[in-house]
C-alpha positions, 0 to 999 in steps of 0.5 A: 638482726639488721633488716631492710625496714623501708625504702623509697623507690618512687619519690615525688620530685627528683629520684636522685635527690630523694630516693633513700634506703632505711636499715633497722637494727632489731637486736639488743646490741649495736651492730658493725656493718663493715663488710655489709653490702646492699644490692639493688634489682640491677646488680648495683651494690653499696658496701657499708664500711665503717657504719654502726647501727645501735640497738633498735636504731634506724640507719638512713642511706640517701641515694647521694650516699649509696649511688643505688638507683631504686626501680620504680617497677618490680623493685628489689633490695638485698642485704648481705652480711660481712660473710656474704650471707643473704640476710634480708630481701625486700621486694614488690611487684608492679609500680611503686606509687609516687611518694609511697615507701616500701615499708616492712610490717612484720615479714611482709612489706606494704606501700605506706606513707614515708617515715624516714628515720622513724617507725613505720605507720600504716593507714588502714583505710586509704586506697592507692589510686595510682596502683592496684595495691590497696593501702596496707595489703602485702606487696611481696606476694609470689605466685605459686602457679609460675613454679608448676608451669616451670616444673611442667616445662622442665619435665616435658623437655626431659621426657622429649630428650629421653624419647629422642635418645631411646629411638636413636639407640634402637636401630629399627626405630631410628631407621623407621622414624628418621629414615635411613639408607637400608631397607627395613625388614 
C-alpha cells in the first residue's frame, strides 16, 4: 500500500523552493503510480504518470515537480489511486511550525523534525514553541462535538419546515396564524 508518509508545508526559507511531499510504499512489491494523483487543500492536483515506487521505499516529490502549494494552516493532502479511489489522507489543524514536517506515526500524523527520504523520527521530550501542539502528539484530531451541532441544526430546520407546511395545509390554522380575508368561525 502506498501512503502519504511526510510533508513539509512550512519550511524555513522559500516555500516554493523548499516544500515537499513524501510517499511510502509499505507493501512487499513495487507499485506503478501511473494514473495516481495527489490533491491539496485548495483542490490543486498532481498526477503521477510514469512514477514507480519500490517495496518499502520513499518517493520524494519537491514542490518544483508537483507545483502543489501546501497550506501552512489547516493543511490537507489526499492520495488517490489509478481507479480514482481515495487511498490516504493526511491533515493537520492549526498552524504548522516553521521547519517541522507533518509525519506519519502509525495512523496518526505528528509535527516532527523533517526527514525527507528516510524513516520518520520523533523526539518525545521537545515542545514546539510556535504551536500549541507538543512534539509527538497527534495533530489530526477531529472534534465529535461539531457533528452533534450539525445534526441538531439539520433536525431543527426539518422540524420547522414540517410545522410550517402542516399549518399551511390546515385552513383554520393557516388563517389563524398567517391571517386571511375571511373571518374565522
